[in-house]
C-alpha positions, 0 to 999 in steps of 0.5 A, spaced: 908 207 110 902 206 104 896 202 106 898 196 102 905 195 106 901 196 112 896 191 111 902 186 109 906 188 115 900 186 119 898 180 116 906 178 117 905 180 124 899 178 127 897 172 122 890 171 119 886 177 119 878 176 121 877 184 121 880 190 117 878 197 118 880 203 114 877 210 115 879 216 111 885 214 108 887 214 100 888 206 098 894 205 093 891 198 093 891 191 097 896 186 097 895 179 094 895 176 101 889 179 103 885 175 099 887 169 102 885 171 109 879 169 113 876 176 113 869 176 117 869 184 117 871 189 112 870 196 114 872 202 109 869 208 111 870 215 107 876 212 103 879 213 096 882 208 091 888 211 087 885 206 081 879 202 080 875 199 086 878 192 087 872 187 085 876 182 089 873 184 095 866 180 093 870 174 093 871 174 100 867 168 102 867 168 109 865 176 110 859 177 114 860 184 115 861 189 109 861 197 110 863 201 103 861 208 106 863 214 102 868 210 097 871 214 091 875 211 086 880 214 081 882 219 085 887 221 091 881 226 094 877 223 100 872 228 099 872 227 091 865 226 087 868 220 084 863 216 088 861 208 087 856 208 082 855 201 082 856 194 085 858 188 081 854 182 080 859 178 083 857 180 090 853 174 090 859 170 092 859 173 099 854 167 101 856 168 108 854 176 108 849 178 114 850 186 114 851 190 108 853 198 108 853 202 102 851 209 105 854 215 102 855 213 095 852 214 088 848 208 087 842 208 083 840 201 083 842 194 086 844 188 082 839 182 082 844 177 084 844 181 091 837 177 092 842 170 092 845 172 099 840 168 103 844 170 110 843 178 109 838 181 114 841 188 115 842 193 109 844 200 109 843 204 102 842 211 105 845 217 102 845 215 095 841 217 089 836 211 089 829 213 085 822 210 085 823 207 078 830 204 080 831 197 081 832 195 088 833 188 089 834 185 096 834 178 098 827 176 102 830 175 109 832 182 110 829 185 116 833 192 117 833 196 111 835 204 111 833 207 104 833 214 107 836 221 104 835 218 097 830 221 091 824 216 093 817 218 091 814 211 093 817 205 095 819 200 089 815 194 089 821 190 090 821 193 097 814 191 098 815 184 097 820 183 103 815 179 108 821 179 113 822 186 114 821 189 121 825 195 121 825 201 115 828 207 115 825 212 109 826 219 112 829 225 108 826 223 101 821 226 097 814 222 099 808 227 099 804 221 102 805 215 105 807 209 101 805 202 101 809 199 106 810 191 108 805 189 113 811 186 117 814 192 119 815 193 127 819 200 126 818 205 121 822 212 121 819 216 115 821 223 118 823 229 114 818 228 109 812 233 107 806 229 108 802 235 111 797 230 115 798 224 119 797 218 115 791 214 117 794 208 113 799 207 119 793 204 123 793 198 118 800 196 121 798 191 126 805 189 128 808 196 129 812 198 135 816 204 134 814 210 129 818 216 128 815 222 124 819 228 126 818 234 121 813 232 117 809 238 117 803 235 121 798 241 124 793 236 127 794 231 132 792 224 129 785 222 129 786 215 133 779 211 132 782 204 136 787 202 141 793 201 137 795 195 141 802 194 138 805 201 139 810 203 144 814 209 141 811 215 138 815 221 136 812 227 133 817 232 134 818 238 130 811 239 127 806 244 128 801 241 133 798 246 137 794 241 142 795 233 144 787 231 143 783 226 147 785 221 142 792 220 145 788 216 150 787 210 145 795 209 145 795 205 152 801 201 150 805 207 149 812 207 153 815 213 150 812 219 147 816 225 144 812 231 142 818 237 143 819 243 138 811 243 136 806 249 138 802 245 143 798 250 148 794 244 151 794 237 153 788 233 154 787 230 160 786 223 156 794 223 157 793 220 164 790 214 161 797 212 158 799 207 164 805 204 161 808 211 159 815 211 161 818 217 157 815 224 156 818 230 152 814 236 151 819 241 151 820 247 146 812 248 146 807 253 149 804 250 154 802 254 160 799 248 165 798 241 165 792 237 166 792 234 173 790 227 170 798 227 169 799 225 176 796 218 174 802 216 170 805 211 175 810 208 170 813 215 168 821 215 169 823 221 165 819 228 164 822 234 160 817 240 159 823 245 158 822 251 154 815 252 155 810 257 159 809 254 165 807 259 171 806 254 177 810 247 178 804 242 178 803 239 185 800 233 181 808 231 179 809 229 186 805 223 185 810 220 180 813 216 185 817 212 179 820 219 176 828 219 175 829 224 171 825 231 171 827 237 166 824 244 167 829 249 164 826 255 161 820 256 164 816 261 169 815 257 175 816 262 181 817 256 186 817 249 188 811 247 192 813 243 198 812 236 197 818 235 192 821 231 197 816 225 195 820 224 189 825 219 192 827 216 186 829 222 182 836 222 180 837 227 174 834 234 176 835 241 172 831 247 173 836 252 169 833 259 168 826 256 170 824 263 174 825 259 181 825 264 187 824 259 192 826 252 194 822 248 199 825 245 205 824 238 203 828 239 197 834 236 201 830 229 201 832 228 194 837 224 196 838 219 190 840 226 186 846 224 182 845 231 177 842 237 179 842 244 175 839 250 179 843 255 175 840 262 173 835 263 178 833 268 184 835 264 190 838 268 196 840 262 199 842 255 197 838 249 199 841 244 204 845 238 200 848 235 206 844 228 205 845 228 197 850 223 198 850 221 191 850 227 187 856 228 182 854 234 178 852 240 181 850 246 177 849 253 180 851 258 174 848 265 174 846 265 181 848 272 183 843 273 188 846 269 194 847 273 200 853 270 202 856 266 196 863 264 200 859 261 206 854 258 201 859 254 197 863 252 203 857 248 205 856 244 199 863 241 200 861 235 204 858 231 198 862 225 198 861 223 190 861 230 188 866 230 182 863 236 177 861 243 179 859 249 175 860 256 178 859 260 172 857 268 172 856 268 179 860 275 180 864 271 185 870 274 188 874 268 191 873 261 192 873 257 199 879 253 200 874 248 203 874 246 195 880 242 196 877 238 202 873 234 197 877 228 194 872 226 188 872 233 186 875 233 179 873 239 175 870 246 177 867 251 171 868 258 174 868 262 167 865 269 166 866 271 173 871 277 171 877 274 175 884 278 174 889 274 171 894 273 177 888 270 181 886 265 175 894 263 175 893 262 183 887 258 182 890 253 178 896 252 182 892 252 189 887 247 187 891 242 184 889 236 181 882 239 180 881 242 173 879 249 173 875 251 167 875 259 165 871 262 159 874 264 153 871 271 155 874 271 161 
């Protein structure tokens, strides 16, 4: 059935339409009855029109949301280069419009009539062909704007005049330095622009709460001369930073700090002054040890220092009473020191390939754990999981040094919430029948254990209704 016919049938069957979503289809036209519907949401994602784009869309006065994403015309190919190049000035008739998404087209400018849409507050113009010399006319009430992945070298003056603008996304453009920005901004994402240095002009944005500057070529941590009282979120991931300097202590309102994929070797003890910090990600760096002042991060809920060179598990970490998530994969920790049981709120723990040879006895006191992955380490004996009544996922892949793997696995079957178990690459020769004793266990991954074909078929039959997963390499 054609798109035109299916819409006509839906109108007859359901009555007045308020929402219409079409995705990845070739449209042979719309029925005339559509234009009489009280449509409030019209979403056209990656569609192609056999004929020209129907401008009647801009006469739907009840529309509040309009998505025209990757729209092609005069073609029957969904991936055609014949993308939408302009928006007619009749768009000014959409007086109720609040959200306009024109992502993924070939627009170089917007009609000035767009400024008449007084209710429009959210506009997505990403992945078009907008340049700094082109006209980007928008109504003064716009609060959220995405012009990422265009050809901008600076922001047109029409954007600077948006006095209500709070959220601005300008990533993946051609800025060599930070453009002038509206002072009303609260959130800014300027990632993937070749700034080279941290733009000190940002400190003039006194209302800024969230700043994303990923992959901007920074080699030095920003020089912060005053407390940036509004900033709650800072993301400087995927740059070339080699240290976190004392300036970090000025950002005392920070709740989230992301510094992954840098070249950081040293973290200043001033980070301990961030008393409101809840989320810290320093994964994929070259850190060997952390300052003891990090034990003062009393609000910290999530810490990720995976893929570093940390040689000893920090004792101060046991002081983080509110920690809920800890990721320490791919390090050289050797052992966890006694005291880990003090992390009473810890729900998510991953020590995958962390070089751990020994887990302390109080590991069993982590009774709030829901996810635990301790795969590819050198344990000869598993810790006591008997009191971990909340545990849902347990990862043991790559633990080839267990003295008696069958007995060890039999001991973990009493966990009442356990639903997923990963036992890949453990050189196993059998599975204990006690696996069936856990009614909540739904999935076991036992790939790369070199099972004979007959045994794999036996497992799938014997352990129904548990889903048994094997690797394609088996």
